[in-house]
C-alpha positions in Angstrom: 30.1 74.4 -35.7 28.0 77.6 -34.8 27.9 79.0 -31.5 24.5 80.0 -29.8 26.3 83.0 -29.0 26.9 84.1 -32.9 23.8 85.5 -33.6 23.5 88.9 -32.5 20.3 90.5 -30.5 19.0 92.2 -27.9 15.8 92.0 -26.1 14.5 94.5 -23.1 11.9 93.9 -20.7 10.6 96.1 -17.8 8.5 94.5 -14.9 7.8 94.8 -11.3 9.9 92.0 -9.3 7.3 91.5 -6.7 4.5 90.9 -9.6 6.6 88.6 -11.4 7.7 86.8 -8.5 4.3 86.0 -7.6 3.5 84.4 -10.9 7.0 82.4 -10.8 6.2 81.1 -7.3 2.3 80.3 -8.1 2.0 76.5 -7.4 1.1 74.6 -10.5 -1.9 72.8 -9.8 -0.2 69.5 -10.9 2.5 69.8 -8.4 0.5 71.2 -5.3 -1.5 68.2 -5.9 1.0 65.6 -6.0 2.3 66.9 -2.6 -1.1 66.9 -1.3 -1.7 63.3 -2.6 1.3 62.0 -0.9 0.3 63.5 2.7 -3.0 62.2 2.1 -2.0 58.8 1.4 0.4 59.0 4.4 -2.3 59.8 6.7 -4.8 57.5 5.6 -2.3 54.6 6.0 -1.5 55.8 9.4 -5.2 55.9 10.5 -5.7 52.5 8.7 -2.9 51.0 10.8 -4.7 52.4 13.9 -7.3 49.8 13.7 -5.3 46.6 14.0 -3.6 46.0 17.2 0.0 44.9 15.8 0.4 48.4 14.0 -1.2 50.7 16.4 2.6 52.3 16.7 3.1 52.4 13.1 0.0 54.2 12.6 0.9 56.7 15.2 4.2 57.3 13.9 3.0 57.8 10.3 0.2 60.5 11.4 2.9 62.0 13.4 5.4 62.3 10.2 2.9 63.5 7.8 1.7 66.0 10.3 5.6 67.2 10.7 6.1 66.9 6.9 2.7 69.1 6.2 3.9 71.7 9.0 7.5 72.1 7.6 6.4 72.5 4.2 3.9 75.1 5.1 6.8 76.8 7.2 9.2 76.9 4.0 6.4 78.4 1.8 5.9 81.0 4.8 9.6 81.7 4.9 10.1 81.6 1.2 7.5 84.3 0.6 9.0 86.4 3.3 12.6 86.5 2.2 11.7 87.0 -1.3 10.0 89.9 -0.3 12.9 91.4 1.7 15.0 90.7 -1.2 13.4 92.2 -4.0 13.2 95.7 -4.8 9.8 97.6 -4.8 10.6 99.6 -7.9 10.1 98.7 -11.5 13.5 97.0 -13.0 14.8 97.2 -16.7 16.2 93.8 -17.8 18.4 94.0 -21.1 19.6 90.4 -22.8 22.4 90.4 -25.5 24.3 87.5 -27.0 27.3 88.8 -24.5 25.3 88.5 -21.5 22.4 90.3 -19.4 22.0 93.3 -17.2 19.4 94.3 -14.7 18.7 98.3 -13.5 16.3 100.0 -11.2 16.3 103.5 -9.8 19.1 103.1 -7.6 21.1 99.9 -8.6 22.5 97.9 -11.5 24.2 94.9 -12.2 25.9 93.6 -15.5 26.8 90.0 -16.2 28.2 87.5 -18.7 26.6 84.7 -20.0 29.9 82.7 -18.6 28.8 83.4 -15.0 25.5 82.2 -15.6 25.0 79.4 -13.0 21.3 78.2 -13.5 18.2 78.4 -15.9 14.8 77.3 -15.8 11.4 77.7 -17.1 8.5 77.8 -14.7 5.2 79.2 -15.1 5.7 80.9 -18.6 8.8 82.8 -17.1 12.5 82.0 -18.0 14.8 82.2 -14.8 18.5 83.3 -15.2 20.8 83.1 -12.2 24.4 84.3 -12.2 27.2 83.7 -9.2 26.6 87.1 -7.0 23.8 88.5 -9.1 19.9 88.9 -8.9 17.7 86.5 -10.1 16.3 87.6 -13.4 12.7 86.4 -14.6 11.9 86.9 -18.5 8.6 86.2 -19.9 8.5 83.4 -22.2 5.8 84.6 -24.4 7.5 88.2 -24.6 10.7 86.5 -25.9 8.8 84.5 -28.6 7.1 87.6 -29.8 10.4 89.4 -30.2 12.2 86.5 -31.7 14.9 86.1 -29.4 13.3 83.1 -27.2 15.5 80.0 -29.0 18.5 82.0 -29.2 18.2 82.9 -25.4 17.6 79.5 -24.6 20.1 77.9 -26.8 22.6 80.0 -24.7 21.3 79.1 -21.1 21.2 75.2 -22.1 24.6 75.3 -23.8 26.1 77.0 -20.6 24.2 75.0 -18.3 25.4 71.8 -20.2 28.9 73.3 -20.0 28.8 74.1 -16.0 27.4 70.5 -15.6 29.9 68.8 -17.3 32.8 70.9 -15.5 31.0 70.1 -12.2 31.2 65.9 -13.2 34.6 66.4 -14.2 35.4 67.6 -11.0 33.7 65.1 -9.1 35.3 62.3 -11.0 38.6 63.9 -10.6 38.4 63.9 -6.7 36.7 60.5 -6.7 39.0 57.9 -4.7 
């Protein structure tokens, strides 16, 4: 059986991390709407509970909890934005992906890793994210990978490594279970 790593390829891309992260962290309209719908529903239920004498305390608790949840969500968003800006280099980076691994380079830094160190990968807003242990997050444009003909190979490797990691984690959990 052929491994996804068997086909040699090379994909290179340069980008400004700040601009690409704005695209990556942009809320999708559906996801933002779902969170807002939940908070609106909690708020309306809380207001409705205020009109009956036996549920006033429940209504007040729902309104207080909904307000706290909204406030916490906004604080997390602000913290995420500020920490991302502090973490990201303000220079263009050059990313190279091969069947052996991937690397990221800037004016005054560089990092290389192999696929065996991949801890997570996900696709969001047209970008594929690769994250390895003690390695900066790498964002790759799905459209550019498809145009270069390497999208299938890269996602196959990432999915295989993610499956290996999940299997190892479940094996460790089952061996430590009482």
